N, CA, C and O atoms as a GROMACS GRO file, in nm:
protein
  352
    1UNK      N    1   0.085  -0.112   0.002
    1UNK     CA    2  -0.001   0.000   0.008
    1UNK      C    3   0.084   0.130  -0.011
    1UNK      O    4   0.171   0.146   0.075
    2UNK      N    5   0.076   0.216  -0.098
    2UNK     CA    6   0.155   0.342  -0.100
    2UNK      C    7   0.085   0.440  -0.018
    2UNK      O    8  -0.037   0.449  -0.006
    3UNK      N    9   0.178   0.516   0.042
    3UNK     CA   10   0.156   0.633   0.129
    3UNK      C   11   0.132   0.754   0.028
    3UNK      O   12   0.215   0.783  -0.058
    4UNK      N   13   0.016   0.819   0.045
    4UNK     CA   14  -0.017   0.946  -0.033
    4UNK      C   15   0.103   1.045   0.003
    4UNK      O   16   0.144   1.065   0.117
    5UNK      N   17   0.151   1.101  -0.109
    5UNK     CA   18   0.239   1.210  -0.089
    5UNK      C   19   0.385   1.178  -0.066
    5UNK      O   20   0.470   1.267  -0.057
    6UNK      N   21   0.416   1.042  -0.057
    6UNK     CA   22   0.552   0.990  -0.045
    6UNK      C   23   0.621   0.993  -0.184
    6UNK      O   24   0.561   0.953  -0.283
    7UNK      N   25   0.746   1.040  -0.189
    7UNK     CA   26   0.824   1.039  -0.308
    7UNK      C   27   0.934   0.936  -0.287
    7UNK      O   28   0.991   0.928  -0.178
    8UNK      N   29   0.961   0.863  -0.385
    8UNK     CA   30   1.052   0.746  -0.376
    8UNK      C   31   1.174   0.807  -0.470
    8UNK      O   32   1.154   0.861  -0.579
    9UNK      N   33   1.289   0.792  -0.417
    9UNK     CA   34   1.417   0.830  -0.493
    9UNK      C   35   1.472   0.704  -0.563
    9UNK      O   36   1.483   0.600  -0.498
   10UNK      N   37   1.504   0.710  -0.685
   10UNK     CA   38   1.552   0.598  -0.750
   10UNK      C   39   1.694   0.632  -0.819
   10UNK      O   40   1.711   0.732  -0.890
   11UNK      N   41   1.788   0.543  -0.792
   11UNK     CA   42   1.926   0.575  -0.841
   11UNK      C   43   1.928   0.536  -0.993
   11UNK      O   44   1.890   0.426  -1.033
   12UNK      N   45   1.975   0.633  -1.072
   12UNK     CA   46   1.989   0.606  -1.223
   12UNK      C   47   2.147   0.625  -1.259
   12UNK      O   48   2.227   0.687  -1.188
   13UNK      N   49   2.175   0.566  -1.371
   13UNK     CA   50   2.312   0.566  -1.397
   13UNK      C   51   2.344   0.629  -1.529
   13UNK      O   52   2.262   0.623  -1.620
   14UNK      N   53   2.455   0.686  -1.544
   14UNK     CA   54   2.512   0.764  -1.673
   14UNK      C   55   2.625   0.672  -1.734
   14UNK      O   56   2.684   0.709  -1.835
   15UNK      N   57   2.654   0.561  -1.677
   15UNK     CA   58   2.773   0.489  -1.732
   15UNK      C   59   2.768   0.439  -1.864
   15UNK      O   60   2.869   0.412  -1.930
   16UNK      N   61   2.629   0.423  -1.914
   16UNK     CA   62   2.619   0.378  -2.045
   16UNK      C   63   2.634   0.482  -2.162
   16UNK      O   64   2.633   0.450  -2.281
   17UNK      N   65   2.648   0.605  -2.114
   17UNK     CA   66   2.679   0.729  -2.200
   17UNK      C   67   2.813   0.769  -2.193
   17UNK      O   68   2.850   0.858  -2.269
   18UNK      N   69   2.901   0.712  -2.107
   18UNK     CA   70   3.040   0.743  -2.098
   18UNK      C   71   3.116   0.667  -2.208
   18UNK      O   72   3.078   0.557  -2.247
   19UNK      N   73   3.216   0.724  -2.253
   19UNK     CA   74   3.313   0.654  -2.343
   19UNK      C   75   3.433   0.623  -2.264
   19UNK      O   76   3.484   0.709  -2.192
   20UNK      N   77   3.482   0.497  -2.274
   20UNK     CA   78   3.605   0.464  -2.230
   20UNK      C   79   3.692   0.399  -2.323
   20UNK      O   80   3.646   0.298  -2.375
   21UNK      N   81   3.815   0.437  -2.357
   21UNK     CA   82   3.902   0.377  -2.458
   21UNK      C   83   3.933   0.229  -2.440
   21UNK      O   84   3.965   0.159  -2.536
   22UNK      N   85   3.924   0.179  -2.312
   22UNK     CA   86   3.959   0.038  -2.275
   22UNK      C   87   3.845  -0.065  -2.303
   22UNK      O   88   3.865  -0.185  -2.318
   23UNK      N   89   3.720  -0.001  -2.308
   23UNK     CA   90   3.602  -0.100  -2.326
   23UNK      C   91   3.548  -0.084  -2.464
   23UNK      O   92   3.502   0.022  -2.504
   24UNK      N   93   3.555  -0.184  -2.530
   24UNK     CA   94   3.500  -0.203  -2.682
   24UNK      C   95   3.361  -0.218  -2.660
   24UNK      O   96   3.293  -0.157  -2.742
   25UNK      N   97   3.294  -0.288  -2.566
   25UNK     CA   98   3.164  -0.316  -2.552
   25UNK      C   99   3.124  -0.332  -2.413
   25UNK      O  100   3.208  -0.314  -2.325
   26UNK      N  101   3.001  -0.366  -2.384
   26UNK     CA  102   2.953  -0.376  -2.255
   26UNK      C  103   3.002  -0.505  -2.188
   26UNK      O  104   3.009  -0.507  -2.065
   27UNK      N  105   3.037  -0.609  -2.258
   27UNK     CA  106   3.095  -0.739  -2.194
   27UNK      C  107   3.228  -0.687  -2.124
   27UNK      O  108   3.250  -0.714  -2.006
   28UNK      N  109   3.310  -0.615  -2.196
   28UNK     CA  110   3.426  -0.584  -2.140
   28UNK      C  111   3.421  -0.506  -2.002
   28UNK      O  112   3.487  -0.526  -1.901
   29UNK      N  113   3.314  -0.404  -2.030
   29UNK     CA  114   3.298  -0.309  -1.905
   29UNK      C  115   3.239  -0.392  -1.797
   29UNK      O  116   3.272  -0.369  -1.681
   30UNK      N  117   3.152  -0.488  -1.827
   30UNK     CA  118   3.104  -0.575  -1.712
   30UNK      C  119   3.219  -0.658  -1.642
   30UNK      O  120   3.224  -0.670  -1.520
   31UNK      N  121   3.297  -0.705  -1.717
   31UNK     CA  122   3.424  -0.780  -1.657
   31UNK      C  123   3.503  -0.679  -1.568
   31UNK      O  124   3.536  -0.714  -1.455
   32UNK      N  125   3.530  -0.573  -1.609
   32UNK     CA  126   3.609  -0.480  -1.520
   32UNK      C  127   3.520  -0.454  -1.393
   32UNK      O  128   3.565  -0.454  -1.279
   33UNK      N  129   3.401  -0.434  -1.421
   33UNK     CA  130   3.308  -0.400  -1.310
   33UNK      C  131   3.288  -0.523  -1.204
   33UNK      O  132   3.240  -0.505  -1.092
   34UNK      N  133   3.324  -0.636  -1.247
   34UNK     CA  134   3.316  -0.757  -1.161
   34UNK      C  135   3.169  -0.803  -1.145
   34UNK      O  136   3.130  -0.868  -1.049
   35UNK      N  137   3.083  -0.757  -1.261
   35UNK     CA  138   2.943  -0.822  -1.253
   35UNK      C  139   2.912  -0.902  -1.383
   35UNK      O  140   2.991  -0.906  -1.477
   36UNK      N  141   2.797  -0.964  -1.382
   36UNK     CA  142   2.786  -1.046  -1.506
   36UNK      C  143   2.726  -0.958  -1.618
   36UNK      O  144   2.659  -0.857  -1.595
   37UNK      N  145   2.754  -1.004  -1.736
   37UNK     CA  146   2.711  -0.941  -1.858
   37UNK      C  147   2.562  -0.929  -1.857
   37UNK      O  148   2.510  -0.826  -1.900
   38UNK      N  149   2.489  -1.033  -1.808
   38UNK     CA  150   2.339  -1.020  -1.800
   38UNK      C  151   2.290  -0.912  -1.705
   38UNK      O  152   2.185  -0.851  -1.724
   39UNK      N  153   2.372  -0.892  -1.601
   39UNK     CA  154   2.339  -0.792  -1.508
   39UNK      C  155   2.351  -0.648  -1.571
   39UNK      O  156   2.265  -0.562  -1.549
   40UNK      N  157   2.450  -0.627  -1.644
   40UNK     CA  158   2.472  -0.501  -1.701
   40UNK      C  159   2.358  -0.459  -1.806
   40UNK      O  160   2.311  -0.346  -1.814
   41UNK      N  161   2.323  -0.569  -1.883
   41UNK     CA  162   2.221  -0.550  -1.978
   41UNK      C  163   2.081  -0.528  -1.917
   41UNK      O  164   1.996  -0.455  -1.968
   42UNK      N  165   2.064  -0.602  -1.795
   42UNK     CA  166   1.928  -0.576  -1.739
   42UNK      C  167   1.925  -0.438  -1.681
   42UNK      O  168   1.818  -0.378  -1.688
   43UNK      N  169   2.016  -0.387  -1.632
   43UNK     CA  170   2.029  -0.257  -1.573
   43UNK      C  171   1.998  -0.163  -1.686
   43UNK      O  172   1.904  -0.084  -1.676
   44UNK      N  173   2.074  -0.170  -1.792
   44UNK     CA  174   2.052  -0.086  -1.906
   44UNK      C  175   1.921  -0.086  -1.964
   44UNK      O  176   1.877   0.016  -2.016
   45UNK      N  177   1.850  -0.200  -1.959
   45UNK     CA  178   1.713  -0.207  -2.012
   45UNK      C  179   1.607  -0.168  -1.916
   45UNK      O  180   1.488  -0.163  -1.950
   46UNK      N  181   1.652  -0.137  -1.787
   46UNK     CA  182   1.562  -0.105  -1.684
   46UNK      C  183   1.480  -0.225  -1.617
   46UNK      O  184   1.378  -0.211  -1.550
   47UNK      N  185   1.543  -0.341  -1.647
   47UNK     CA  186   1.471  -0.464  -1.592
   47UNK      C  187   1.530  -0.500  -1.453
   47UNK      O  188   1.475  -0.586  -1.384
   48UNK      N  189   1.638  -0.437  -1.414
   48UNK     CA  190   1.700  -0.444  -1.292
   48UNK      C  191   1.743  -0.321  -1.232
   48UNK      O  192   1.796  -0.231  -1.298
   49UNK      N  193   1.722  -0.315  -1.101
   49UNK     CA  194   1.768  -0.186  -1.039
   49UNK      C  195   1.915  -0.175  -1.016
   49UNK      O  196   1.984  -0.275  -1.038
   50UNK      N  197   1.963  -0.077  -0.980
   50UNK     CA  198   2.112  -0.057  -0.949
   50UNK      C  199   2.145  -0.086  -0.804
   50UNK      O  200   2.098  -0.014  -0.716
   51UNK      N  201   2.218  -0.181  -0.779
   51UNK     CA  202   2.256  -0.224  -0.653
   51UNK      C  203   2.389  -0.205  -0.620
   51UNK      O  204   2.468  -0.164  -0.705
   52UNK      N  205   2.425  -0.232  -0.494
   52UNK     CA  206   2.563  -0.195  -0.441
   52UNK      C  207   2.669  -0.249  -0.535
   52UNK      O  208   2.758  -0.171  -0.568
   53UNK      N  209   2.671  -0.379  -0.585
   53UNK     CA  210   2.774  -0.432  -0.655
   53UNK      C  211   2.783  -0.348  -0.792
   53UNK      O  212   2.894  -0.322  -0.838
   54UNK      N  213   2.673  -0.308  -0.851
   54UNK     CA  214   2.683  -0.217  -0.972
   54UNK      C  215   2.750  -0.090  -0.948
   54UNK      O  216   2.842  -0.053  -1.020
   55UNK      N  217   2.704  -0.018  -0.843
   55UNK     CA  218   2.792   0.102  -0.800
   55UNK      C  219   2.934   0.087  -0.773
   55UNK      O  220   3.014   0.173  -0.812
   56UNK      N  221   2.971  -0.017  -0.710
   56UNK     CA  222   3.117  -0.041  -0.667
   56UNK      C  223   3.186  -0.078  -0.811
   56UNK      O  224   3.298  -0.034  -0.836
   57UNK      N  225   3.125  -0.148  -0.891
   57UNK     CA  226   3.175  -0.196  -1.017
   57UNK      C  227   3.200  -0.075  -1.110
   57UNK      O  228   3.298  -0.073  -1.184
   58UNK      N  229   3.106   0.030  -1.107
   58UNK     CA  230   3.111   0.154  -1.190
   58UNK      C  231   3.227   0.241  -1.145
   58UNK      O  232   3.289   0.310  -1.226
   59UNK      N  233   3.257   0.235  -1.016
   59UNK     CA  234   3.359   0.318  -0.951
   59UNK      C  235   3.500   0.257  -0.999
   59UNK      O  236   3.599   0.326  -1.022
   60UNK      N  237   3.495   0.113  -1.013
   60UNK     CA  238   3.617   0.049  -1.060
   60UNK      C  239   3.648   0.080  -1.206
   60UNK      O  240   3.758   0.114  -1.250
   61UNK      N  241   3.539   0.063  -1.273
   61UNK     CA  242   3.543   0.079  -1.417
   61UNK      C  243   3.586   0.223  -1.466
   61UNK      O  244   3.658   0.239  -1.565
   62UNK      N  245   3.536   0.328  -1.390
   62UNK     CA  246   3.571   0.463  -1.413
   62UNK      C  247   3.620   0.530  -1.297
   62UNK      O  248   3.546   0.604  -1.232
   63UNK      N  249   3.742   0.511  -1.266
   63UNK     CA  250   3.814   0.558  -1.138
   63UNK      C  251   3.830   0.700  -1.143
   63UNK      O  252   3.829   0.767  -1.040
   64UNK      N  253   3.845   0.751  -1.264
   64UNK     CA  254   3.873   0.905  -1.280
   64UNK      C  255   3.747   0.982  -1.262
   64UNK      O  256   3.753   1.104  -1.244
   65UNK      N  257   3.643   0.923  -1.266
   65UNK     CA  258   3.504   0.994  -1.247
   65UNK      C  259   3.448   1.010  -1.111
   65UNK      O  260   3.463   0.928  -1.020
   66UNK      N  261   3.378   1.128  -1.103
   66UNK     CA  262   3.318   1.126  -0.963
   66UNK      C  263   3.188   1.063  -0.963
   66UNK      O  264   3.129   1.036  -1.068
   67UNK      N  265   3.137   1.036  -0.837
   67UNK     CA  266   3.020   0.962  -0.823
   67UNK      C  267   2.905   1.025  -0.896
   67UNK      O  268   2.828   0.953  -0.961
   68UNK      N  269   2.887   1.163  -0.888
   68UNK     CA  270   2.780   1.223  -0.955
   68UNK      C  271   2.798   1.231  -1.109
   68UNK      O  272   2.704   1.268  -1.178
   69UNK      N  273   2.919   1.196  -1.166
   69UNK     CA  274   2.931   1.177  -1.303
   69UNK      C  275   2.880   1.034  -1.347
   69UNK      O  276   2.863   1.008  -1.466
   70UNK      N  277   2.861   0.952  -1.258
   70UNK     CA  278   2.825   0.798  -1.281
   70UNK      C  279   2.677   0.787  -1.260
   70UNK      O  280   2.608   0.729  -1.343
   71UNK      N  281   2.621   0.846  -1.141
   71UNK     CA  282   2.497   0.822  -1.099
   71UNK      C  283   2.419   0.956  -1.067
   71UNK      O  284   2.477   1.060  -1.037
   72UNK      N  285   2.280   0.944  -1.077
   72UNK     CA  286   2.204   1.062  -1.039
   72UNK      C  287   2.070   0.999  -0.966
   72UNK      O  288   2.039   0.880  -0.973
   73UNK      N  289   2.003   1.088  -0.902
   73UNK     CA  290   1.881   1.040  -0.834
   73UNK      C  291   1.759   1.105  -0.914
   73UNK      O  292   1.768   1.215  -0.968
   74UNK      N  293   1.651   1.031  -0.917
   74UNK     CA  294   1.534   1.086  -0.970
   74UNK      C  295   1.418   1.042  -0.889
   74UNK      O  296   1.418   0.931  -0.835
   75UNK      N  297   1.320   1.124  -0.879
   75UNK     CA  298   1.193   1.098  -0.787
   75UNK      C  299   1.084   1.054  -0.875
   75UNK      O  300   1.060   1.099  -0.987
   76UNK      N  301   1.022   0.962  -0.812
   76UNK     CA  302   0.888   0.897  -0.873
   76UNK      C  303   0.797   0.876  -0.770
   76UNK      O  304   0.836   0.829  -0.663
   77UNK      N  305   0.672   0.908  -0.792
   77UNK     CA  306   0.564   0.864  -0.698
   77UNK      C  307   0.553   0.717  -0.700
   77UNK      O  308   0.573   0.665  -0.810
   78UNK      N  309   0.524   0.634  -0.596
   78UNK     CA  310   0.520   0.496  -0.609
   78UNK      C  311   0.395   0.456  -0.694
   78UNK      O  312   0.287   0.512  -0.676
   79UNK      N  313   0.412   0.363  -0.782
   79UNK     CA  314   0.290   0.321  -0.853
   79UNK      C  315   0.198   0.235  -0.771
   79UNK      O  316   0.243   0.145  -0.700
   80UNK      N  317   0.055   0.264  -0.779
   80UNK     CA  318  -0.030   0.189  -0.700
   80UNK      C  319  -0.057   0.063  -0.785
   80UNK      O  320  -0.043   0.060  -0.907
   81UNK      N  321  -0.097  -0.043  -0.709
   81UNK     CA  322  -0.131  -0.171  -0.776
   81UNK      C  323  -0.257  -0.140  -0.877
   81UNK      O  324  -0.339  -0.052  -0.851
   82UNK      N  325  -0.263  -0.206  -0.973
   82UNK     CA  326  -0.359  -0.192  -1.083
   82UNK      C  327  -0.488  -0.213  -1.014
   82UNK      O  328  -0.577  -0.136  -1.049
   83UNK      N  329  -0.516  -0.301  -0.926
   83UNK     CA  330  -0.643  -0.324  -0.870
   83UNK      C  331  -0.699  -0.203  -0.795
   83UNK      O  332  -0.813  -0.159  -0.814
   84UNK      N  333  -0.608  -0.151  -0.706
   84UNK     CA  334  -0.629  -0.034  -0.624
   84UNK      C  335  -0.669   0.096  -0.716
   84UNK      O  336  -0.762   0.172  -0.689
   85UNK      N  337  -0.591   0.108  -0.818
   85UNK     CA  338  -0.597   0.226  -0.911
   85UNK      C  339  -0.732   0.226  -0.975
   85UNK      O  340  -0.797   0.331  -0.979
   86UNK      N  341  -0.778   0.109  -1.028
   86UNK     CA  342  -0.904   0.078  -1.100
   86UNK      C  343  -1.017   0.114  -1.020
   86UNK      O  344  -1.120   0.152  -1.076
   87UNK      N  345  -1.008   0.104  -0.882
   87UNK     CA  346  -1.126   0.114  -0.805
   87UNK      C  347  -1.159   0.256  -0.777
   87UNK      O  348  -1.266   0.283  -0.723
   88UNK      N  349  -1.060   0.362  -0.816
   88UNK     CA  350  -1.077   0.500  -0.789
   88UNK      C  351  -1.170   0.560  -0.895
   88UNK      O  352  -1.198   0.680  -0.891
   0.00000   0.00000   0.00000
């Protein structure tokens, strides 16, 4: 059940927009980040959220970048369950 007026902050990433001469593709970047290739693709497609291992991996892969160069916060109101929304 969502609480009215609550804003949820979601961590988003900019790493897919960054160019790095050592990474020819996302597979190479995933290897340096220490995460699976499937995880990096799921994050890019929005099918998986950004977790601690992704954040640490991004810092490893882009050590010359600041944290706010790699990530940002966005606010979203929590989605209500379809059955609750349809009753209104």
